[in-house]
N, C-alpha and C positions, 0 to 999 in steps of 0.2 A: 095496251100497255096499262098495267095497274097504276094506281096513284102513288108514284114514287116521290120521296122527299130527299133532297140532297142533304147529307149529314154535315157538309162543310158550310154551305151558305143558306140552307133552308129553302132553296128554289124548288119549284114543282114542275117547271116546264122542261121536258126531256126530249132529246133527239136520239135516234137509234143509228148506230153505225156498225160496220163489219170490218174486221181486220183482214187485210188483203195480203196477197203474196204467199210466202211459205210459213206463215205464222199460225197454221192450224194446230189443234191439239192432237196428239197421238199417244197411245199407250205403248209401252215397250213391245208387247206382243198382243195382237188381237184386234185392235180398233183400226178402223179406217179414219183418216184425217177428217176433222170437222172444223168448220170456220168458227171463230169466236165472235159473238155479237156483244154489243155494249149499249147500255142506256146511259147517256151522258147528260149532265146538267147543262142546259142551254145558257144559264146565267154565268157559271164560273168554270165550266169545262171538267168538273170532277166526274170520274167514272163511278156511277152509282151502282151499277150491276153489270156483271159479265156472265155470259151463258152460251151454251151450244143449243142449236135449234132442235136437235133430235136426241135428247138424253137417253132414250130407250136403246139407242145404238151403242151406248157405253157398257151395257151389260154383256 
């Protein structure tokens, strides 16, 4: 994980989480669902970054 800084509180300790259940992203046509991952500030809980694990599958 890169050195992320929370824009809300300035915290630098992050935890990584994944959204579970049916909350994957899908395009209207063409993509298969992918889970959303989050880098979350351990100090205040702000979501600093959200991303998919395999962006190459979006093309």
